[in-house]
N, C-alpha and C positions, 0 to 999 in steps of 0.2 A: 715497303716492298711486299709483294704478295707471297703466299705460301709456295707458289710455283716459280719463284724467282730464279733458283739455280737451273731450271730447265732452259733458260736463255743460253746456257753454255752448251755448245755442240757436243763436247766430250761427255758431259753428264747426261744429255739426252740419249746418246748412244748406249751409255752404261745402263740407264734405266730401261731402255727399250729391250736390250738383250737380256737383262736380268728378269724383266717382267715375263717375257716369253718362256725363258728357262724355268722360272718359278711356276708358271702354269703347268709345265711338264712335270715338275716335281710333285705338284698336287695330284696330277693324273697317276704318276708312278706310285704314290703312297697308297692310293685306293687299289690300284691294280695289283700291287704286291700283296696287300692285305687279303684281297680276294683269292689270289693264287695260294697263299698260305692257308687260308681257311678251307680250301678244297683238298688239303692233304689229309692223311689219316690221323695225324696228331697236331691239330692247329696251334694249340698253346705252345708246345715245344718248338714248332716250326717258327712261329712268330718270334720267340725268344732267340733261337739260333740265328735267324736272319738279322735281327737287331744287333746282336753281339758281333756277328761277322762283319757288319757294316761299321760299327762303332770303333772297334779296335784299330783298323787301319786309318780311320778318320783321326783318331787321337795321335797316332804315330806320325802320320803325314801332316797333321796340323802343326806339330812342333817343327818338323822339317820345313814345311811351307813358310813358317814364320821367319826362319833364317833365310830361306831363299828369297822371300819377298823384300828383304833389306839388302840383298846382294845382286840379284839379277832383275830383269824387266818383269814387273808385275803383270804387264799386258801379256807377255809370252806365257807366264804361268797360267793365267786364265784361259788362254787359247788352247794350250795343251790339255788342260783339264776338261774343257768342253769336248774336244775331239775324242778323248779316251771314253768319256761317258756316252757319247754318241755311239761309238762302236759296241760297247758292252750292252747298252740297252737294246740296240737293234738285234744283237745276237740273242738276248733273252726273249725279245718279241718273237723271233723266228721259232724258238723252242716252244713257246707257249701256244703258237698257232697249231702245233701238232697234237695238242691235248694238255692234260695236267702235267706240270713239271714236278720233278722230285725235289724234296727238301735240299738234297745235296747240290742240285743245279742252281737253286735259288741262292744258296749260300755262296757257291763259287762265283756267281755274278755280282753279288753285293760287295765282295771284298775289293775289287778294283774300283767300284763305284765309290765306296767309302774313302779309298786312298785319294782319288781324284778330287772329291769334295773337300777332304781335309786339307789338301795342298792349296786349293783355290780360296778357301775362306779367309786366311790372313791377307792374301794378295788383294782380295776384293775390299776388305776393310781398309787396307792401307792406301789403296789407289784413289779413294774418294777425295781425301785432302789434296792429292796431286792434281785433281781436276777442277775443284771449286775453290774459291777464295774463302779465307777464314770467316768473314762476316756472313757468308752464305752456308756455312757448315751446319748450323742448327736446322735451317730449312731443308738442306739436302738430306740430313738424317731423317727428318720428318717425312719427306717425300718417299724415301726408301722404306720407312716404317709403315707408310700407307700402301705402297705398291706390294710389299712382300705378302701381307696377309690377304690382300685382294686377289693376287694372282695364285699364290700357293695354297691358300686355305679356303678361298671362295670359288673362284672360277675353275681352278684345277681339279679339286675334288668332285665338283658337279660334273665336269666333263669326264673325269675318271669313272664316276659311277655309271654314266650313260655308256661310255665305251666298253667298260668291263662287263656290263650286262649283255653286250653284243659279243665281244671276244676280248679276253685279257691280252692276247698277243697284239691285237690291233691297238689297244691302249698303250702298250709299250712302244710300238712303232711311232705313234704320235709324239710320245715323250722324246724319242730319239730325234725326231725332226726339230723339236724345240732347241736342242743343243746345237744343231746346225745353224739356226737363226742367231743364237747367242754368239757362236764362234764368228759369224760374219760381222756382227756389231763390234766385237773385240778387235777384229782385223782393221776396222776403220777408225778405231780409237787412237787418239794422240794426246797423252797427258800433257798438262801445261808445264810440269816440272819433271826433271830427271833426277830421281833420288840417287841414282848410281854415281852421279857426278860429284857428290859431296865427299867421296873418299877415293883417292887414286890408288891406294894400297889397302887391301882388305886383310884382316887377320883370318886365321883358320875358322871354319864354320862353328866348331865347338866353342871357340872364344867368343864368337858373335852370340851364341846361345847364352853363354854365361854372363855376357854383358846385359842382355835383356833380363835374365833372372836376377842379377844383382840390382838392377833398377827397381824391380818389383819388391825385392826384399827391403830396400831402404826407403820405400814409399809406403807408409803405414796404411793409408786408405786403400791403396791398390792391393796390398796384401790381404786386407780384410775382404775386399771384393772377391778375390780369387778363392780364398778359403770358403767363403759363404757359397760361392758357385758350386764348389765341390760337394758341400753338404746338401744343398738344395737339389742338385742333380741326383745324388744318391737316393734322396727321398722320393722324388716324383717322376723322374724320366722313365723308369721301368714300367710304372703303372700306365703311363700314357701309351706305351707300346701295346698294352693290353686293351686299349679302348675298343678295337673291333670286337673283342670277346664280350666286353661289357654291353655293347650294342646288341649283339645276337643272343647272348645267354641272360644277361641281366634285364634288358628291356624287351626281349623277344621280338626285336625288329629285324628286317632283312639286312644282310651284310652291306648292301649298297647305302644304307642309312648312315653308315660311318662317314662317307664322303659328304653327305648333306649336313651332318652335324658339324663337320669341320668348316663347311661353307658358312654356317651361321657365325662361328667364331671369326672367320676371315672377314666377314662383312662388318662385324662390330669392331675388329681391330683396325680395319681401313678407316672407318669413320673416326675412331679414336685418334689415330695418327694425324688425320687432317686437322682435327680440333686442336690437338697439342701443338701442331706446327703453326697455328694461327695465334697462339698465345705467347706472351713473353716468357723467356726461360725462368725456371724457378731459381731463387737465390740459393737454395740448398738442394740441388737436383739429385745428388746421390742419396741423401737421407730420404727425400721424397720417393725415390725409386723403391727403396726397401718397404716403405709404407704400402705402396701399391702392390708389391710382391706379396705382402701378407694377405691383402684382399684377394688378389688373383689366385694365388696358390691355395688359399683357404677354400675357394670355390670347388676345388677337386673333391673335398669332402661331400659337397652337394651332389656331385656326379655319382658317388656311391650310394647316396640316399634317395636319389630321384626315382620315382615309380615307373616312369616311361621316358621315351626319347624326347617328348615335347617339353617336359620339365627339365630334362638334362640340357636341352638347348639353352635354357635361361642361365644355368650354371656355366656352360661353355662360354656364353657371352660375357659373363662376369669375369671368368678366368682370363680370356683374351684381352678384355679391357684393361685389367690390372697389369698383366705382364707386358702389354704393348707400351703403356705409359712408362712403366719401369725401365724397359729396354731403351726407349728413346732418351730418357733422361740420363741413363748411364752412358749412352753413346756420345751425348753432348760433352760430358766430362772427359771421356777417353779421347775425343777428337781435339779438345782444347788443351789438355794438360800433358799429353805424351809428346816428347820430341819427335820430329818428323823421321829422323834416321832410326828411331827405335819402334815406330808404330807397327811394323810387320811382326816383330818378335813379341811385343807386348800384346798385340791383338791375338796372336796365336796362343799365348799363355792364358789369356782371358777366355778364349774359346775352349781351349783344352780343359781348363778348370771347370767349365760348365759341362764337360763331356766325359772327363776321365773316369768318373765313377758310374757312368751310365751302364757299361756292361755288367757290373756287379748289381746295379739296381734292377736291370732286366732279369737277371738270374733270381734275385730275391723275390721280385714280383711274380715270376712264373711259379716259384715254390709256394708263395702265399696263396695264389689262386687255387692251387691244388689242395692246400691245407685248410684254409679258412673261407675261401670263396672269392669271387670276382668283386662283389660290392664291398666287402670288408677290406679288400686290398686297397681300393681307392680311398676309403675313409682313413685308413692308417697313413697312406702316402700323403694325402692332403694335410692332415694334422701335423705330421712331422715337417713337411715343407714350409708351412706357415710359421711353425715355431722356429725353424732354421732362419727364415727371413727376419723374424723379430730379433733373434740373437745377433744376426748380422747388423741390424740397425743399431742395437745397443753398443756393439763393438765399434761401429763407425763413429757414433757420438763420442765415444771415449777417445778414439785416436784423432779425431778432427777431420772435417771435410775440406777438400781443396777448394780454393776460390777459382771460378772460371777465369781464363785468360781475357775474355771479353765480358765486361760487366753486363748483366741483364738489361740495364737501362740503356746501354749503347747498341742493343740489337733490337730492331723493330721487325716483328714477324707478320704483322697484319698491316693492311693498307691504312 
């Protein structure tokens, strides 16, 4: 079968189409919001406040969304999240058309956006196995791994840079329109399996959450994965929020160059995902993912040392290549080894583990920028993140890696 095999399924085509358009909007939004923050009186603190205000509700509603994704229709969760984000981004666009927005307004808008994104993330991860068959899951993850950077980090930021140079409010309106398209695709979506039918009587939501947490605690490789995610996020997520400042202050480039830099990473990540999807799965995908994280996150050090935006583009490319390969290989294991009725909760715990320390990381990074400088902040963050990935690899080798439910030799990814 070919790399695009899962696209023969109507439900997966709809999911990919809606997700692609929405991710383009996310890329537009990331640049537009950065430009809006950079135009305030205190850009570093505004970037930090906006990041934290969006991350906290993402974490809270990510946990809640994991429970909901195993109790109610995942399709309904995705639809409601799209409609909420459409309304909020359109409101923000209208405010930015009148001139520069205050930091308070930016913060007030990102809170519901973070909540909606957090609730949708577990439902999206859990609905993919409801749409495609198990032998196609590796290819489906590779398709999504290629679509995400192509749309969110390549096409979206370029459009965001162009639109924001005309008017930031216009960029936000275009982002809002992408959520309308995504909602339409979700309305037409009909999963092949109804996960709600597996249980006629459900325990209380808290009991559902504890069941998912207990599964993680008694699964050593999964526990290592989650704890490593917390450590890596604490090290590097905050510094990446400061990338617009590194572009303007460190490299002396225009603020719109931030979007073009992301586009380079998105292009590399897209090609990387396609190549990975055409290869046979690794026999030890989880251990291999940590090796690639060491390479990719170590490239963050290079961002701090790069003399200009052109050299920084090379390190961005290396970073996205390593993290994309690592993410795809991790998704393979999570898709194969997690029981269907637990996928929503485990996906939310995995996602929250990679996000929960981000608010603290943003705060630390903002403080480091003020104390030691923007370049030094990236050098420290990249060094600690690469070391955290190496420690995660060693712990995984000690606890043991799970074997895929489908042996690599039984899955052919290329024609």
